[in-house]
Steps between C-alpha positions, in 0.01 A plus 500: 500500500374487852446778748773326701740641240482870593609795293842653565519648847224274632698176535447350841214736585275346761745241628842495658819361352533127541128438448402137520157343460315357802641182653234267358496240226288720275390863480279698269684715247283721279702765316298745293582454132567831329264621231614643168395844628717472810796387290449793259490738797825357639670536159353842411809708585759262351654555159416249228851350505509429877581130561257320731622236744289273718584401857369151574436424866695219662177394670146632533534871581876469570689768304794520742705267278342512157615376159516763226391431142453707183151555359500354149139458384128542563267235360138400544501153659185287488434328834256214551275493804201308625448127469375253237137592569560875463833562328606849409791713397611854570783712368762638737749752371836378625832682523791269422842542658837350414839506669667840482752552221839364593732206473387179668661161553263239352523267803392773743171607340 
């Protein structure tokens, strides 16, 4: 989860409604990935049976119109990096999200 996804009460802090990225072809986007400690801190006061949902930005840093998903899993995912001369792997712990519970028409998802 990125810092761009603030805790409750912080949404939109630091920018006005209707935020849009600079009018260029590209821009740098570097959200800070949360650590396990920060996630534990955010969850500390919640009861064990509290459902967790994830808001996915419509674009880099754009949470004005987000898509909401349900957190369904946490898995270690092995990622490859480097090149043929110096290949390597690292493990990233990844939260997986699925569509929220509900009834969906197959053609629309």
